[in-house]
C-alpha positions as CSV (number, residue, x, y, z in Angstrom):
1,M,0.0,0.0,0.0
2,R,1.4,3.4,-0.9
3,G,1.5,6.0,1.9
4,S,0.7,5.9,5.6
5,W,-3.0,6.6,5.4
6,V,-5.9,5.3,3.6
7,L,-7.8,7.2,0.9
8,S,-11.6,6.9,1.4
9,V,-13.5,7.0,-1.9
10,A,-16.9,6.3,-3.0
11,L,-16.7,3.6,-5.7
12,P,-19.1,4.3,-8.6
13,L,-21.4,1.6,-9.9
14,L,-20.5,0.0,-13.2
15,A,-22.3,1.7,-16.0
16,P,-24.0,-0.3,-18.8
17,A,-22.4,-0.3,-22.2
18,G,-22.9,3.0,-24.0
19,A,-23.7,5.0,-20.9
20,E,-21.7,8.0,-19.9
21,T,-18.5,7.3,-18.0
22,A,-18.8,7.9,-14.2
23,P,-16.6,10.6,-12.8
24,A,-13.4,9.5,-11.1
25,P,-13.7,8.8,-7.4
26,R,-13.1,11.9,-5.3
27,L,-10.3,11.7,-2.8
28,T,-11.4,12.3,0.8
29,L,-9.0,13.9,3.3
30,P,-8.0,12.1,6.5
31,A,-10.5,12.6,9.3
32,N,-10.4,15.1,12.1
33,L,-8.2,17.7,10.3
34,P,-8.4,21.2,11.8
35,Q,-10.1,23.9,9.8
36,G,-7.9,25.3,7.1
37,W,-6.6,24.9,3.6
38,Y,-4.9,21.7,2.4
39,A,-3.0,20.4,-0.6
40,T,-3.0,16.8,-1.7
41,I,0.2,16.1,-3.6
42,E,-0.4,12.8,-5.5
43,T,2.9,11.3,-6.7
44,S,4.0,8.1,-8.4
45,L,5.2,6.9,-5.0
46,G,2.1,7.8,-3.0
47,T,0.1,10.8,-1.7
48,I,1.1,13.6,0.6
49,V,-1.3,15.8,2.4
50,A,-0.1,19.3,3.5
51,R,-1.7,22.0,5.5
52,L,-1.1,25.4,3.9
53,F,-0.2,28.6,5.8
54,P,-1.8,31.5,4.0
55,E,-1.7,33.5,7.2
56,Q,2.2,33.3,7.2
57,A,3.1,33.2,3.5
58,P,0.0,34.5,1.6
59,Q,1.6,35.0,-1.8
60,A,3.5,31.7,-1.7
61,V,0.3,29.9,-1.0
62,A,-1.7,32.0,-3.4
63,H,0.7,31.2,-6.3
64,F,1.0,27.5,-5.4
65,A,-2.8,27.1,-5.2
66,A,-3.6,29.1,-8.3
67,L,-1.0,27.1,-10.4
68,A,-2.3,23.8,-9.0
69,E,-5.9,24.7,-9.9
70,G,-5.2,26.2,-13.3
71,R,-6.1,29.7,-12.4
72,L,-2.8,31.4,-13.3
73,E,-1.3,31.9,-16.7
74,W,2.3,30.8,-17.2
75,V,4.7,30.5,-20.1
76,D,5.8,27.0,-20.9
77,P,9.6,27.0,-20.9
78,L,9.7,24.1,-23.3
79,T,7.5,25.8,-26.0
80,G,7.4,29.5,-25.1
81,T,3.6,29.4,-25.3
82,T,1.3,30.9,-22.7
83,K,-0.8,28.3,-20.9
84,K,-3.4,28.2,-18.2
85,G,-4.0,24.7,-16.8
86,N,-3.2,22.5,-13.9
87,Y,0.5,23.5,-13.8
88,Y,1.9,20.8,-11.6
89,D,0.2,17.8,-13.2
90,G,2.8,15.4,-14.7
91,I,5.9,17.4,-13.6
92,K,8.8,15.3,-12.4
93,V,10.8,15.7,-9.2
94,H,14.1,17.2,-10.3
95,L,16.0,16.9,-7.0
96,A,16.0,14.3,-4.2
97,A,18.4,14.6,-1.2
98,A,18.4,11.6,1.0
99,G,17.3,12.4,4.5
100,Q,16.7,16.1,3.6
101,R,14.2,17.1,1.0
102,F,12.9,16.8,-2.5
103,E,12.2,19.6,-5.0
104,A,9.7,19.8,-7.9
105,G,7.9,22.3,-10.1
106,D,10.1,22.6,-13.3
107,P,8.6,21.3,-16.5
108,T,12.2,20.9,-17.9
109,G,13.1,18.6,-15.1
110,T,16.3,20.6,-14.3
111,G,15.3,23.0,-11.6
112,R,16.4,25.9,-13.8
113,G,13.6,26.2,-16.4
114,A,10.5,27.2,-14.4
115,P,8.5,30.2,-15.4
116,P,9.8,33.4,-14.0
117,I,7.1,33.9,-11.4
118,W,8.3,35.4,-8.1
119,V,6.9,36.0,-4.6
120,P,8.1,38.1,-1.6
121,R,10.4,36.4,0.9
122,E,7.6,36.1,3.5
123,T,9.9,34.6,6.1
124,R,8.2,35.8,9.3
125,G,5.9,33.5,11.3
126,P,5.8,30.8,13.9
127,M,6.5,27.9,11.4
128,N,10.0,27.5,10.0
129,F,12.4,24.8,8.9
130,D,13.8,23.9,12.3
131,A,11.5,20.9,12.2
132,P,10.9,18.5,9.3
133,W,7.9,18.0,7.1
134,R,7.7,21.6,5.8
135,L,6.9,23.0,2.4
136,G,8.9,25.9,1.1
137,M,9.6,27.9,-2.1
138,T,13.1,27.6,-3.7
139,R,15.3,30.6,-4.2
140,A,17.1,31.7,-7.4
141,S,20.2,33.8,-8.0
142,G,20.0,37.3,-6.6
143,G,17.7,36.1,-3.8
144,R,14.6,35.9,-6.0
145,V,12.1,33.6,-4.4
146,S,10.2,31.4,-6.9
147,G,6.4,31.3,-6.8
148,V,6.5,28.0,-8.8
149,L,9.3,25.7,-7.6
150,F,8.7,24.1,-4.2
151,F,10.4,21.7,-1.9
152,V,9.3,19.3,0.9
153,T,11.7,18.6,3.8
154,A,12.3,15.3,5.6
155,A,14.5,16.8,8.3
156,G,15.1,20.0,10.2
157,L,17.0,22.3,7.9
158,S,17.4,25.5,9.9
159,F,19.8,27.0,7.4
160,L,16.8,27.6,5.1
161,N,15.2,30.0,7.7
162,G,15.1,33.6,6.6
163,D,15.6,33.0,2.9
164,H,12.7,30.7,2.0
165,P,8.9,31.1,2.7
166,C,7.6,28.2,4.8
167,F,4.1,27.9,3.4
168,G,2.9,24.5,4.6
169,E,3.4,21.4,6.7
170,V,3.0,17.7,5.8
171,V,0.2,16.2,8.0
172,A,-0.1,12.8,6.2
173,G,2.1,10.8,3.9
174,R,5.4,11.5,5.6
175,D,6.7,8.1,4.7
176,V,6.0,9.1,1.0
177,V,8.3,12.1,1.6
178,I,11.0,9.8,2.9
179,S,10.6,7.4,0.0
180,I,10.9,10.2,-2.6
181,C,14.0,11.7,-0.8
182,S,15.6,8.3,-0.7
183,V,15.4,7.3,-4.4
184,K,18.6,6.6,-6.3
185,T,19.9,9.7,-8.0
186,G,22.4,10.8,-10.6
187,P,24.2,14.1,-11.2
188,G,22.7,17.0,-9.4
189,G,20.5,14.8,-7.3
190,K,18.1,14.0,-10.2
191,P,16.2,10.7,-9.6
192,I,17.4,8.0,-11.9
193,D,13.9,6.5,-12.1
194,P,11.5,9.4,-12.5
195,V,9.3,10.4,-9.7
196,V,6.2,12.2,-11.0
197,I,3.9,14.7,-9.4
198,E,0.7,13.3,-10.9
199,R,-1.4,16.1,-9.7
200,I,-1.9,18.6,-6.9
201,R,-5.3,19.7,-5.7
202,I,-6.4,22.3,-3.1
203,H,-9.1,21.5,-0.5
204,S,-10.7,23.4,2.3
205,V,-11.8,21.9,5.7
206,G,-14.5,23.8,7.6
207,D,-15.0,27.4,6.6
208,P,-11.6,29.1,6.4
209,I,-10.9,32.6,5.2
210,P,-10.7,32.6,1.4
211,L,-7.2,32.2,0.0
212,P,-5.6,35.4,-1.3
213,E,-5.3,36.0,-5.0
214,P,-1.8,35.9,-6.5
215,V,-0.3,39.3,-7.1
216,R,2.4,40.0,-9.7
217,Y,5.7,40.7,-7.9
218,T,9.0,42.0,-9.3
219,P,11.9,41.5,-6.9
220,P,13.9,44.7,-6.3
221,R,17.3,44.8,-8.1
222,H,19.1,45.4,-4.9
223,T,18.0,42.1,-3.3
224,F,21.0,40.1,-2.1
225,G,23.5,42.5,-3.4
226,L,22.1,43.3,-6.8
227,K,22.3,47.0,-7.7
228,E,19.0,48.9,-8.0
229,T,18.1,49.8,-11.5
230,P,16.2,53.2,-11.8
231,A,12.7,52.9,-13.1
232,K,12.1,54.2,-16.6
233,P,9.9,57.3,-16.8
């Protein structure tokens, strides 16, 4: 069985020949979750459930959720065309570090080809990377924080504090995180046998405050030592 918890689904009745196909069974979250927003990250090695922290990292969560649900346009780095669909569906994990973390979100599978969508650093809040099982956004050169590439930790990685938004916590499927982090890898930590993010979906439990909308953000040029470029009139 994949994962450390059981998916509860309502199995559809078999339809007679020629009838419309019944919709796919709907995944049900584990019972007794506190009110809030959650993400189910379905991978080729099992399913991870994470509680999201919009109160701590609003734009990291807003971009992650909007991309997962197909509400945000993005430029495909493979074709250069503008798309609007469930961004993470079918994307491969591009880095796995045993006992530490895995990273995903780049259609090119390299970790360097994701759409140039950025979020503020959003590093203040009670949740950080001192403990394992956290979701965070990766950081590019110049201190720019991605609103697309994300990582999931399997250990306390306090050196990430202050530079990366912590925008969620794994509440189920932690053994799946360990399994992904532990796969055999080649150069650059890329899994030899692909691990696929089959799909990510966003769910609400109870009646939480609506998620914020993603806001276009341009990192200042002086971030992490880059010189400020005067704005054109």
